[in-house]
LUMNU-324277 format. One record per residue (C-alpha): residue in three letters; x, y, z; residue number from 1. Coordinates in Angstrom, 3 decimals, decimal comma. Last residue first. Layout:
BEGIN
ZAVO  ALA  X  Y  Z  NUM
...
//
This chain:
BEGIN
ZAVO  THR  -5,012  -18,933  -3,299  235
ZAVO  ARG  -5,615  -22,440  -4,471  234
ZAVO  VAL  -5,619  -24,797  -7,521  233
ZAVO  GLN  -3,932  -28,314  -7,775  232
ZAVO  PRO  -1,991  -27,465  -10,878  231
ZAVO  ALA  -0,796  -30,183  -13,122  230
ZAVO  ARG  2,601  -29,310  -13,859  229
ZAVO  GLY  5,133  -27,494  -16,439  228
ZAVO  PRO  3,604  -24,468  -15,803  227
ZAVO  THR  3,606  -22,546  -12,323  226
ZAVO  LEU  0,055  -22,247  -10,494  225
ZAVO  ASP  -0,025  -25,369  -8,024  224
ZAVO  GLU  3,588  -24,672  -7,093  223
ZAVO  VAL  3,299  -21,105  -6,539  222
ZAVO  ALA  -0,274  -21,903  -4,570  221
ZAVO  LYS  2,165  -24,241  -2,350  220
ZAVO  ARG  4,350  -21,514  -1,590  219
ZAVO  MET  1,179  -19,249  -0,440  218
ZAVO  HIS  -0,316  -21,815  1,832  217
ZAVO  GLN  2,955  -23,106  3,670  216
ZAVO  THR  3,721  -19,291  4,012  215
ZAVO  ILE  0,216  -18,306  5,317  214
ZAVO  ALA  0,149  -21,260  8,022  213
ZAVO  GLU  3,678  -20,732  9,273  212
ZAVO  GLN  2,879  -17,122  9,549  211
ZAVO  LEU  -0,286  -18,424  11,539  210
ZAVO  GLY  1,790  -20,748  13,607  209
ZAVO  ARG  4,204  -18,373  14,739  208
ZAVO  ARG  1,841  -15,671  15,708  207
ZAVO  ASP  -0,655  -18,344  17,493  206
ZAVO  ARG  -3,460  -15,704  18,558  205
ZAVO  GLU  -5,152  -19,142  19,158  204
ZAVO  ASP  -7,895  -17,420  17,065  203
ZAVO  LEU  -5,353  -16,090  14,577  202
ZAVO  ARG  -4,297  -19,919  14,330  201
ZAVO  ASP  -7,778  -21,309  13,872  200
ZAVO  ILE  -8,446  -18,883  11,078  199
ZAVO  ILE  -5,196  -19,783  9,059  198
ZAVO  MET  -6,035  -23,676  9,510  197
ZAVO  GLN  -9,600  -22,978  8,393  196
ZAVO  HIS  -8,149  -21,652  4,695  195
ZAVO  GLU  -5,910  -24,547  4,548  194
ZAVO  ARG  -9,175  -26,990  5,073  193
ZAVO  VAL  -10,989  -25,142  2,825  192
ZAVO  LEU  -8,377  -25,683  0,143  191
ZAVO  VAL  -7,878  -29,106  1,093  190
ZAVO  ASP  -11,696  -30,066  0,681  189
ZAVO  GLY  -11,245  -28,534  -2,780  188
ZAVO  ARG  -9,065  -30,838  -3,798  187
ZAVO  PRO  -9,293  -31,494  -7,621  186
ZAVO  TYR  -10,299  -27,435  -8,013  185
ZAVO  SER  -10,631  -26,873  -11,714  184
ZAVO  VAL  -8,279  -26,148  -14,575  183
ZAVO  ASP  -8,402  -23,905  -17,549  182
ZAVO  LEU  -6,127  -21,522  -16,191  181
ZAVO  ASN  -6,990  -17,693  -16,973  180
ZAVO  LEU  -9,078  -17,788  -13,561  179
ZAVO  ILE  -6,223  -18,341  -11,535  178
ZAVO  CYS  -3,340  -16,213  -12,678  177
ZAVO  MET  -6,105  -13,350  -12,987  176
ZAVO  ARG  -7,072  -14,012  -9,429  175
ZAVO  SER  -3,573  -13,197  -8,361  174
ZAVO  GLU  -3,229  -10,285  -10,121  173
ZAVO  ALA  -6,404  -8,913  -8,739  172
ZAVO  ALA  -4,569  -9,776  -5,351  171
ZAVO  VAL  -1,630  -8,077  -6,392  170
ZAVO  THR  -3,410  -4,581  -6,891  169
ZAVO  GLN  -5,258  -4,885  -3,636  168
ZAVO  HIS  -2,459  -6,015  -1,525  167
ZAVO  ILE  -0,588  -3,009  -2,186  166
ZAVO  ARG  -3,450  -0,655  -1,123  165
ZAVO  ILE  -4,267  -2,793  2,042  164
ZAVO  LEU  -0,589  -2,554  3,003  163
ZAVO  ARG  -0,258  1,059  2,705  162
ZAVO  SER  -3,636  1,502  4,605  161
ZAVO  ASN  -2,309  -0,720  7,652  160
ZAVO  GLY  -5,336  -1,332  9,580  159
ZAVO  SER  -4,203  -5,029  10,012  158
ZAVO  ALA  -7,983  -6,469  9,694  157
ZAVO  ALA  -7,452  -5,255  6,186  156
ZAVO  VAL  -5,174  -8,082  5,526  155
ZAVO  PHE  -7,597  -10,610  6,724  154
ZAVO  THR  -10,465  -9,011  4,736  153
ZAVO  THR  -8,456  -9,218  1,246  152
ZAVO  HIS  -7,108  -12,788  2,258  151
ZAVO  PHE  -10,756  -14,208  2,474  150
ZAVO  GLN  -11,964  -11,734  -0,204  149
ZAVO  MET  -9,421  -13,408  -2,575  148
ZAVO  ASP  -10,425  -16,935  -2,005  147
ZAVO  LEU  -14,244  -15,930  -2,036  146
ZAVO  ARG  -13,519  -14,755  -5,789  145
ZAVO  ALA  -11,661  -17,693  -7,031  144
ZAVO  LEU  -14,191  -20,002  -5,705  143
ZAVO  ALA  -16,707  -17,671  -7,085  142
ZAVO  GLN  -15,411  -18,027  -10,441  141
ZAVO  TRP  -14,564  -22,234  -10,205  140
ZAVO  ASP  -18,158  -22,947  -8,909  139
ZAVO  PRO  -18,204  -26,452  -7,926  138
ZAVO  LEU  -20,809  -27,395  -6,819  137
ZAVO  ALA  -19,552  -28,855  -3,573  136
ZAVO  VAL  -16,310  -26,409  -3,677  135
ZAVO  HIS  -19,084  -23,664  -3,804  134
ZAVO  LYS  -20,825  -24,535  -0,597  133
ZAVO  ALA  -17,263  -25,056  0,870  132
ZAVO  MET  -16,512  -21,277  -0,038  131
ZAVO  GLU  -18,877  -19,921  1,623  130
ZAVO  GLY  -18,274  -21,423  4,574  129
ZAVO  VAL  -14,869  -20,165  4,249  128
ZAVO  ILE  -16,180  -16,705  3,554  127
ZAVO  GLN  -18,224  -16,648  6,652  126
ZAVO  LYS  -15,612  -18,340  8,938  125
ZAVO  LEU  -13,360  -15,086  7,561  124
ZAVO  VAL  -15,944  -12,441  8,516  123
ZAVO  ARG  -16,243  -14,158  12,202  122
ZAVO  ILE  -12,513  -14,428  12,399  121
ZAVO  THR  -12,353  -10,537  11,516  120
ZAVO  ASP  -14,929  -9,658  14,291  119
ZAVO  ASP  -13,288  -11,583  16,970  118
ZAVO  ILE  -9,845  -10,272  16,032  117
ZAVO  ASN  -11,118  -6,445  15,915  116
ZAVO  GLU  -12,780  -7,241  19,302  115
ZAVO  GLN  -9,819  -8,404  20,725  114
ZAVO  GLU  -7,890  -5,588  20,215  113
ZAVO  GLY  -4,640  -6,304  18,099  112
ZAVO  ASP  -1,701  -8,295  19,249  111
ZAVO  PRO  -2,427  -11,510  16,953  110
ZAVO  LEU  -2,960  -9,164  14,148  109
ZAVO  THR  0,671  -7,574  14,241  108
ZAVO  SER  2,585  -10,628  12,866  107
ZAVO  ALA  0,111  -12,063  10,668  106
ZAVO  SER  -0,578  -8,425  8,725  105
ZAVO  SER  3,527  -8,616  8,088  104
ZAVO  LEU  2,762  -12,162  7,033  103
ZAVO  GLU  0,164  -11,276  4,844  102
ZAVO  ILE  2,344  -8,749  2,952  101
ZAVO  ALA  5,282  -10,304  2,606  100
ZAVO  GLU  3,192  -13,361  0,947  99
ZAVO  ARG  1,691  -11,564  -1,244  98
ZAVO  VAL  4,934  -10,286  -2,505  97
ZAVO  ALA  6,363  -13,545  -3,076  96
ZAVO  TYR  2,946  -14,615  -4,694  95
ZAVO  ILE  3,073  -11,891  -7,188  94
ZAVO  GLU  6,790  -12,451  -8,005  93
ZAVO  LYS  6,434  -16,069  -8,270  92
ZAVO  VAL  3,570  -15,695  -10,630  91
ZAVO  ASP  5,517  -13,038  -12,447  90
ZAVO  GLU  8,154  -15,880  -12,903  89
ZAVO  LYS  6,370  -18,338  -14,132  88
ZAVO  THR  5,049  -15,652  -16,866  87
ZAVO  LEU  1,615  -13,829  -17,119  86
ZAVO  GLU  0,768  -12,366  -20,427  85
ZAVO  LEU  -0,049  -8,811  -20,127  84
ZAVO  VAL  -3,349  -7,443  -21,899  83
ZAVO  TYR  -2,101  -5,796  -24,862  82
ZAVO  VAL  -1,887  -1,541  -25,869  81
ZAVO  GLY  -0,764  -0,778  -29,311  80
ZAVO  HIS  1,983  -1,642  -31,823  79
ZAVO  ASN  3,668  1,993  -32,018  78
ZAVO  ARG  5,217  1,506  -28,676  77
ZAVO  TRP  4,054  -1,536  -26,948  76
ZAVO  ASN  1,745  -0,438  -24,082  75
ZAVO  ILE  1,540  -3,223  -21,350  74
ZAVO  LEU  -1,665  -3,909  -19,825  73
ZAVO  PHE  -2,809  -5,390  -16,190  72
ZAVO  GLY  0,928  -3,916  -14,643  71
ZAVO  GLU  -0,733  -1,622  -12,659  70
ZAVO  GLN  1,116  1,101  -14,631  69
ZAVO  CYS  -0,272  -0,291  -18,005  68
ZAVO  LEU  -3,809  -0,057  -16,157  67
ZAVO  ARG  -3,703  3,368  -15,389  66
ZAVO  GLN  -2,728  4,265  -18,785  65
ZAVO  LEU  -5,636  2,222  -19,901  64
ZAVO  ALA  -7,986  4,390  -17,758  63
ZAVO  GLU  -6,580  7,508  -19,208  62
ZAVO  ARG  -7,034  6,462  -22,760  61
ZAVO  LEU  -10,628  5,763  -21,884  60
ZAVO  PRO  -10,957  9,131  -20,322  59
ZAVO  GLY  -9,914  10,984  -23,384  58
ZAVO  ARG  -11,457  8,646  -25,676  57
ZAVO  SER  -14,800  9,730  -25,170  56
ZAVO  THR  -17,367  7,087  -23,536  55
ZAVO  THR  -20,047  4,964  -24,779  54
ZAVO  LEU  -18,547  2,222  -23,231  53
ZAVO  GLN  -19,006  -0,379  -26,608  52
ZAVO  ALA  -18,028  2,787  -28,781  51
ZAVO  ALA  -14,895  3,475  -26,608  50
ZAVO  LEU  -13,924  -0,249  -26,658  49
ZAVO  VAL  -14,558  -0,360  -30,252  48
ZAVO  SER  -11,878  2,934  -30,515  47
ZAVO  GLU  -9,243  1,479  -28,484  46
ZAVO  ASN  -9,084  -1,796  -29,480  45
ZAVO  ILE  -7,466  -3,556  -26,670  44
ZAVO  GLN  -4,884  -6,474  -28,111  43
ZAVO  GLN  -5,186  -9,848  -26,589  42
ZAVO  GLY  -2,221  -11,187  -24,930  41
ZAVO  PRO  -3,642  -12,804  -22,276  40
ZAVO  ARG  -7,375  -12,840  -22,617  39
ZAVO  PHE  -10,026  -9,744  -21,867  38
ZAVO  VAL  -13,197  -11,338  -20,625  37
ZAVO  GLY  -10,185  -13,299  -18,547  36
ZAVO  LEU  -12,600  -12,646  -15,108  35
ZAVO  VAL  -9,197  -10,765  -14,316  34
ZAVO  ILE  -9,299  -8,750  -17,209  33
ZAVO  GLN  -12,965  -7,854  -16,928  32
ZAVO  GLU  -12,368  -6,811  -13,724  31
ZAVO  ARG  -9,789  -4,578  -14,466  30
ZAVO  LEU  -11,469  -2,989  -17,595  29
ZAVO  HIS  -14,328  -2,146  -14,995  28
ZAVO  ASP  -12,063  -0,418  -12,372  27
ZAVO  ALA  -10,715  1,835  -15,032  26
ZAVO  ILE  -13,605  2,757  -16,651  25
ZAVO  VAL  -14,861  3,873  -13,082  24
ZAVO  GLU  -11,500  5,668  -12,782  23
ZAVO  ALA  -11,623  7,323  -16,000  22
ZAVO  THR  -15,161  8,708  -15,160  21
ZAVO  PRO  -13,718  10,215  -12,182  20
ZAVO  ARG  -15,766  9,419  -9,248  19
ZAVO  GLY  -18,965  11,140  -7,495  18
ZAVO  GLN  -21,472  9,334  -9,167  17
ZAVO  LEU  -19,770  9,374  -12,428  16
ZAVO  LEU  -17,398  12,612  -13,090  15
ZAVO  PRO  -15,819  14,056  -15,991  14
ZAVO  GLU  -12,613  15,561  -15,638  13
ZAVO  GLY  -11,756  18,758  -13,676  12
ZAVO  GLY  -11,394  22,516  -13,831  11
ZAVO  PRO  -14,709  22,788  -11,937  10
ZAVO  PRO  -16,553  19,497  -12,194  9
ZAVO  GLU  -18,277  18,537  -15,876  8
ZAVO  HIS  -21,226  15,794  -15,736  7
ZAVO  ARG  -21,570  12,310  -16,789  6
ZAVO  ALA  -23,746  9,770  -17,319  5
ZAVO  ILE  -21,265  6,680  -18,741  4
ZAVO  ALA  -23,661  4,476  -21,009  3
ZAVO  GLY  -23,602  1,028  -20,781  2
ZAVO  MET  -21,136  -1,326  -18,899  1
//
């Protein structure tokens, strides 16, 4: 991450480019956890990490506390901080929340302004086009990132700030589920087709069809990502 240039605002914590240092560190560590740099069950060595990030223990501890609150880390009293190991039930809960959020977005989007719908469809089509390119390669991490970008864009189009904020956390957890599995995309064409189906139903303002497409997409993801079977990965 490199050295953290900081200054001390009156009565506050150090800032980096207008943001609290702890927030910057939390964002960095969250992404590292999602990408599997820190593996599930791995203990976070605070002193080593502080040296690597060239930061003091104060903002680092605050960042770790934030990630514990978000569910990416777990603090075992007298034992230390560890990366969360996602269970089958965790995966079910994550996708149940995502389904609820995206169904809520799907219920309001078709009634929105045509300009908003058109802009959303344009961006979603661009993302699906990029996904198709990476399916052909294949590029696992890029697919997972684009997949989450698709769903984040969809929810953001609802304009509901609270849904957007909650979705950001569960979307990161979803990427954590996917990228920590040693699997590939055996049916990448299906993955692209499912996302295109969501776009088509939105373009038609078919609220029921849109909700059905999302529900099927999420529930198949749970089947594919839970242990006990060979996964057909999607998000």
